[in-house]
Backbone as a chain_set.jsonl record, in Angstrom:
{"seq": "MSAQTSEATPEQLARAVQRLVDRVSHWTPERWNASGAAPHLHGLVQRVADLAAGVEGMPARPVPRLDSDLALPDQLKVVTVDLLAAEPPAPVLADALDAVRGYDR", "coords": {"N": [[73.152, -27.253, 38.672], [70.474, -25.862, 39.742], [69.234, -24.196, 43.182], [66.596, -23.776, 42.799], [65.377, -24.831, 40.769], [66.211, -27.868, 41.734], [63.696, -29.245, 42.728], [62.605, -30.252, 39.72], [60.384, -30.707, 37.639], [58.618, -32.969, 35.127], [56.316, -31.73, 33.974], [57.212, -29.401, 33.786], [59.663, -28.683, 32.589], [58.138, -29.32, 30.199], [56.482, -27.196, 30.071], [58.195, -25.146, 29.847], [59.659, -25.626, 28.102], [57.705, -25.197, 25.872], [56.947, -22.356, 25.892], [59.233, -21.248, 25.098], [60.104, -21.95, 22.765], [57.027, -20.69, 21.638], [58.163, -18.307, 22.166], [60.402, -18.17, 20.029], [58.884, -19.57, 17.29], [57.985, -17.888, 15.664], [59.286, -16.827, 14.259], [61.175, -15.188, 11.21], [63.287, -16.297, 8.03], [64.697, -13.921, 8.159], [64.528, -13.358, 10.56], [65.894, -15.31, 12.191], [68.142, -14.759, 11.101], [69.279, -12.326, 11.379], [68.551, -12.604, 14.054], [70.883, -14.454, 15.354], [70.796, -16.374, 17.187], [69.953, -18.993, 16.331], [72.681, -20.79, 16.732], [72.915, -21.17, 19.373], [70.048, -22.28, 19.737], [70.578, -24.249, 18.397], [72.064, -25.821, 19.868], [71.437, -25.732, 22.448], [69.121, -27.322, 21.552], [71.133, -29.949, 20.85], [71.833, -30.072, 23.694], [69.754, -31.181, 24.928], [68.834, -33.539, 23.844], [71.261, -35.133, 24.298], [70.64, -35.821, 27.423], [69.026, -36.85, 27.026], [69.672, -39.605, 25.275], [71.718, -40.262, 27.334], [69.629, -41.084, 29.57], [68.849, -43.127, 28.29], [70.621, -45.049, 28.409], [71.978, -44.354, 26.03], [74.965, -44.107, 23.142], [75.977, -40.256, 23.11], [74.694, -38.332, 20.346], [74.759, -36.525, 17.164], [72.479, -33.911, 17.103], [71.205, -33.365, 13.473], [71.848, -30.126, 11.925], [69.865, -28.465, 10.329], [68.988, -27.775, 7.303], [66.943, -25.519, 7.57], [66.409, -22.884, 9.464], [63.974, -22.714, 10.814], [63.466, -25.072, 11.744], [63.496, -25.271, 13.827], [62.634, -24.623, 16.495], [60.169, -27.082, 16.741], [62.332, -29.249, 16.609], [63.733, -29.059, 19.468], [61.342, -29.408, 20.644], [60.71, -32.184, 19.822], [63.128, -33.452, 20.851], [62.748, -33.196, 23.363], [60.427, -34.029, 23.962], [61.472, -37.062, 23.662], [63.735, -36.922, 25.784], [61.642, -36.33, 28.365], [59.742, -39.517, 27.758], [61.628, -41.412, 28.335], [61.277, -40.825, 30.981], [63.329, -40.111, 32.666], [65.906, -39.025, 36.162], [64.626, -37.087, 38.637], [67.319, -35.237, 39.01], [68.619, -34.859, 35.898], [66.0, -33.834, 35.008], [66.174, -31.086, 36.226], [68.542, -30.475, 35.059], [67.55, -30.486, 32.391], [65.635, -28.27, 32.957], [67.251, -26.465, 33.535], [69.157, -25.56, 31.444], [66.962, -24.778, 29.532], [66.06, -22.67, 30.416], [68.229, -20.716, 30.83], [68.55, -20.153, 28.536], [69.451, -17.861, 26.599], [67.694, -15.794, 24.585]], "CA": [[71.725, -26.936, 39.202], [70.293, -24.761, 40.621], [68.82, -24.953, 44.099], [65.19, -23.501, 42.154], [64.946, -26.36, 40.047], [65.887, -28.968, 42.274], [62.842, -30.567, 42.215], [62.401, -30.257, 38.695], [59.146, -31.409, 37.908], [58.127, -33.142, 33.54], [55.474, -30.377, 33.644], [57.984, -27.452, 34.171], [60.057, -28.485, 31.911], [57.301, -29.019, 28.968], [56.317, -25.757, 29.78], [59.575, -24.355, 29.391], [59.669, -25.484, 26.203], [56.564, -24.539, 25.125], [57.092, -20.876, 26.376], [60.38, -21.137, 24.527], [59.074, -22.619, 21.138], [55.748, -19.599, 21.442], [58.735, -17.221, 21.769], [60.242, -18.655, 18.993], [58.443, -20.128, 16.253], [56.891, -17.311, 14.208], [60.04, -16.109, 13.78], [60.807, -15.334, 9.951], [64.747, -17.191, 7.978], [65.383, -13.23, 8.659], [64.993, -12.812, 12.011], [66.661, -15.385, 12.838], [69.682, -14.811, 10.395], [69.93, -11.315, 12.038], [69.549, -12.721, 15.997], [71.751, -15.654, 15.611], [70.29, -17.2, 17.712], [69.715, -20.685, 15.504], [72.891, -22.128, 16.53], [72.406, -21.53, 20.507], [69.514, -22.718, 19.877], [70.988, -25.872, 17.962], [73.55, -26.653, 20.703], [69.909, -26.231, 23.513], [68.8, -29.429, 21.249], [71.537, -31.238, 21.639], [71.922, -30.781, 25.427], [68.839, -32.072, 25.308], [69.152, -35.423, 22.696], [72.539, -35.814, 25.416], [70.09, -35.335, 28.172], [67.425, -37.949, 26.641], [71.04, -40.153, 25.574], [72.223, -40.334, 29.042], [69.445, -41.609, 30.263], [68.318, -44.123, 27.52], [71.571, -45.724, 28.355], [72.554, -44.663, 24.769], [75.64, -42.944, 23.686], [75.494, -39.163, 22.448], [74.395, -38.838, 18.902], [74.529, -35.334, 16.559], [71.635, -33.49, 16.257], [71.177, -32.738, 12.289], [71.799, -28.788, 11.875], [68.954, -28.71, 8.903], [69.068, -26.191, 6.528], [66.206, -24.429, 7.693], [66.103, -22.857, 10.98], [62.476, -22.391, 10.801], [62.96, -26.621, 11.72], [64.446, -25.692, 15.172], [61.971, -24.905, 17.797], [59.987, -28.463, 16.732], [63.739, -30.234, 17.009], [63.447, -29.118, 20.752], [59.502, -29.921, 20.967], [61.076, -33.49, 19.73], [64.278, -33.488, 21.529], [61.611, -32.864, 24.934], [59.265, -35.169, 24.034], [62.161, -37.936, 23.758], [63.424, -37.243, 27.011], [60.011, -36.888, 29.054], [58.898, -40.795, 27.609], [62.395, -41.911, 29.005], [61.256, -40.92, 32.422], [64.515, -39.097, 33.625], [65.105, -38.763, 37.438], [64.999, -35.305, 38.787], [68.367, -34.174, 38.281], [68.391, -34.429, 34.762], [65.305, -32.833, 34.303], [66.755, -29.709, 36.656], [69.185, -30.398, 34.132], [67.456, -29.981, 31.367], [64.767, -27.203, 32.657], [68.074, -24.664, 33.475], [69.08, -25.147, 30.253], [66.039, -24.312, 28.617], [65.286, -21.483, 31.186], [69.25, -19.962, 30.663], [68.922, -19.711, 26.806], [68.796, -16.094, 26.713], [67.212, -15.158, 23.414]], "C": [[71.415, -25.964, 40.364], [69.535, -24.736, 41.934], [67.17, -24.256, 43.361], [64.923, -24.687, 41.442], [65.308, -27.863, 40.149], [65.151, -30.094, 42.044], [62.066, -30.414, 41.583], [61.683, -31.292, 37.822], [59.15, -31.399, 35.762], [57.378, -31.837, 33.087], [55.994, -28.639, 33.394], [58.17, -27.205, 33.117], [59.532, -28.294, 30.55], [56.572, -27.841, 28.967], [57.128, -24.675, 29.53], [59.825, -24.542, 27.985], [59.242, -24.574, 25.582], [56.575, -23.034, 25.255], [58.435, -20.383, 25.089], [60.359, -21.166, 22.918], [57.919, -21.012, 20.67], [57.189, -18.449, 21.342], [59.232, -16.526, 20.09], [59.835, -18.638, 17.077], [57.696, -19.732, 15.247], [58.084, -16.525, 13.622], [60.383, -16.286, 11.616], [62.292, -15.91, 9.111], [65.386, -15.844, 8.52], [65.727, -12.948, 9.407], [66.161, -13.607, 12.838], [68.458, -15.529, 12.379], [69.971, -13.612, 11.29], [69.829, -11.312, 13.604], [70.6, -13.464, 16.247], [72.056, -16.17, 16.672], [70.223, -18.86, 17.499], [71.138, -21.274, 15.76], [73.151, -21.973, 18.167], [71.346, -22.438, 20.811], [69.744, -24.193, 19.963], [71.423, -25.918, 18.994], [72.434, -26.532, 22.038], [69.526, -27.872, 22.93], [69.327, -30.148, 21.546], [71.992, -31.138, 22.592], [70.789, -31.826, 25.459], [68.643, -33.533, 25.165], [70.303, -35.554, 23.543], [71.528, -36.221, 26.368], [69.396, -37.076, 27.952], [68.837, -39.812, 26.035], [71.408, -40.944, 26.828], [71.151, -41.03, 29.615], [68.546, -42.794, 30.346], [69.598, -45.2, 27.635], [72.123, -45.626, 26.738], [73.65, -43.621, 24.258], [74.975, -41.335, 22.839], [75.55, -39.267, 20.75], [74.312, -37.51, 18.379], [73.492, -34.962, 16.411], [71.976, -32.505, 15.239], [70.846, -31.165, 12.795], [70.838, -28.551, 10.957], [68.821, -27.581, 8.619], [68.416, -25.396, 6.627], [66.226, -24.008, 9.635], [64.728, -22.705, 11.596], [62.508, -23.953, 11.925], [62.922, -26.335, 13.487], [63.205, -26.004, 16.3], [60.959, -26.57, 16.97], [61.146, -29.109, 16.862], [63.692, -29.926, 18.43], [62.443, -29.465, 21.319], [60.255, -31.739, 20.493], [61.961, -34.292, 20.862], [63.286, -33.989, 23.227], [61.059, -34.079, 24.94], [60.434, -36.761, 24.148], [62.596, -38.586, 25.552], [62.481, -37.323, 28.192], [59.82, -38.403, 29.601], [60.578, -41.568, 28.125], [62.673, -41.847, 30.429], [62.958, -40.603, 33.284], [64.681, -38.86, 34.784], [65.34, -37.046, 37.618], [66.634, -34.548, 39.175], [68.379, -34.074, 36.488], [67.162, -33.593, 34.296], [65.158, -31.347, 34.841], [67.711, -29.227, 35.583], [68.694, -29.242, 33.336], [66.489, -28.249, 31.783], [66.264, -25.96, 32.943], [68.519, -24.408, 32.202], [68.749, -24.774, 29.089], [66.049, -23.047, 29.05], [66.787, -20.361, 30.782], [69.196, -19.775, 29.186], [67.718, -18.526, 27.353], [69.123, -15.283, 25.135], [66.537, -14.614, 23.164]], "O": [[71.928, -25.542, 41.401], [68.812, -25.723, 41.796], [66.416, -24.819, 44.155], [64.044, -25.457, 41.829], [65.049, -28.778, 39.367], [65.391, -31.205, 41.572], [60.903, -30.341, 41.98], [62.131, -32.356, 37.395], [59.48, -30.424, 35.087], [57.682, -31.094, 32.153], [55.574, -27.524, 33.086], [57.654, -26.318, 32.436], [60.03, -27.496, 29.757], [56.04, -27.448, 27.929], [56.831, -23.559, 29.105], [60.107, -23.788, 27.053], [59.726, -23.609, 24.991], [55.955, -22.532, 24.317], [58.437, -19.36, 24.404], [60.648, -20.26, 22.136], [58.038, -20.407, 19.604], [57.193, -17.733, 20.341], [58.963, -15.549, 19.392], [60.274, -18.026, 16.103], [57.062, -20.334, 14.38], [57.962, -15.726, 12.693], [59.951, -17.193, 10.903], [62.898, -16.144, 10.156], [66.389, -15.981, 9.221], [66.813, -12.393, 9.572], [66.973, -13.171, 13.653], [69.455, -16.032, 12.896], [70.935, -13.776, 12.039], [70.475, -10.592, 14.366], [71.284, -13.256, 17.25], [73.17, -16.424, 17.129], [70.409, -19.727, 18.353], [71.259, -22.339, 15.155], [73.827, -22.958, 18.464], [71.395, -23.233, 21.75], [69.454, -25.036, 20.812], [70.443, -26.52, 19.433], [72.643, -27.464, 22.815], [69.574, -28.989, 23.444], [68.917, -31.061, 22.262], [72.783, -32.049, 22.836], [70.851, -32.98, 25.883], [68.394, -34.413, 25.988], [70.42, -36.779, 23.514], [71.391, -37.428, 26.164], [69.398, -38.081, 28.663], [68.65, -40.923, 26.533], [71.305, -42.149, 27.059], [71.615, -41.854, 30.403], [67.906, -43.335, 31.248], [69.534, -46.2, 26.92], [72.627, -46.615, 26.207], [73.568, -42.459, 24.656], [73.924, -41.242, 22.205], [76.233, -40.037, 20.074], [73.624, -36.887, 19.188], [72.999, -35.528, 15.435], [72.569, -31.438, 15.394], [70.016, -30.855, 13.65], [71.674, -27.993, 10.246], [68.605, -26.583, 9.306], [68.705, -24.343, 6.057], [66.089, -24.708, 10.638], [64.522, -22.591, 12.804], [61.68, -24.003, 12.834], [62.382, -27.117, 14.269], [62.881, -27.078, 16.805], [61.92, -27.225, 16.568], [60.831, -30.019, 17.629], [63.534, -31.049, 18.909], [62.489, -29.851, 22.487], [60.008, -32.49, 21.437], [61.686, -35.302, 21.509], [63.363, -35.025, 23.888], [61.195, -34.986, 25.762], [59.952, -37.613, 24.894], [62.299, -39.573, 26.225], [62.52, -38.294, 28.947], [59.743, -38.791, 30.766], [60.317, -42.761, 28.278], [63.6, -42.352, 31.062], [63.372, -40.99, 34.376], [63.653, -38.309, 35.177], [65.953, -36.18, 36.994], [66.812, -33.395, 39.567], [68.077, -32.993, 35.981], [67.244, -32.789, 33.367], [64.417, -30.509, 34.328], [67.809, -28.061, 35.2], [68.925, -28.033, 33.306], [66.632, -27.256, 31.069], [66.214, -24.789, 32.566], [68.395, -23.284, 31.717], [69.391, -24.515, 28.071], [66.049, -22.171, 28.186], [66.494, -19.213, 30.446], [70.084, -19.05, 28.738], [66.612, -18.295, 27.843], [70.056, -14.619, 24.685], [66.438, -14.251, 21.992]]}, "num_chains": 1, "name": "protein.A"}
């Protein structure tokens, strides 16, 4: 956890996710293929889902890899809503925020 996000808030996480979604949600299938970003974004989706499962006291479950990369931004939004609904403690919020901000595509 970085010192910058040690006081992460739900609003910061929601904004960071929305910025990322805004950056990639308009991509075409060709752009997803050319960028090689899909596996990395799916990994981020899985990370946020794992954090949500941990807060909920549930085992981590694999997030399905859908046929279309166009669904990845929506998957990220859904798992983020799940995490925020679980009312995660500050360290979990910071981990999620660091992961989203660290997505470098």
